[in-house]
Phi, psi and omega in degrees: 000130181271159180285142177284353181258140178295152180300327180295324178294317179296317179298319179295319178297315180297321179297314181296320179295318179295331177284353176106004179284139178298149183300322180296320179293318179300314180299317180297315182296326184264354178074034178235169180287141177303323180299329177296317179296316179298319180295319178296319179297315181296319180295321180292321182285336184283352181280232187293327180298315180294320179297318178294320180296317179296319178297319179294320178298316178300317179298316181293324177295321176295320178297319179297316179297318179297316179298319179296320178295318179295317180297317179295317180295316180294324177297326178284321183282326185228079180294160179303149185296313186256359175072010180270355181274000000 
């Protein structure tokens, strides 16, 4: 099923949102429903940006686990000097 809105309208809406205009204002200015703008934003974000963000989150979670393992190992090998910690 094709969209009832021209591609140029969608591109203009995306441009206005990227410039920082609220979705409701963009919808009003272009004469479309606000939900249409929200749906277009969600569809655009669900593509490559979302995949990259998920990959980055996975990478950071692995780094956190590695750091925790290093801290635990160092704590076993080199306990605090005076034991008050």
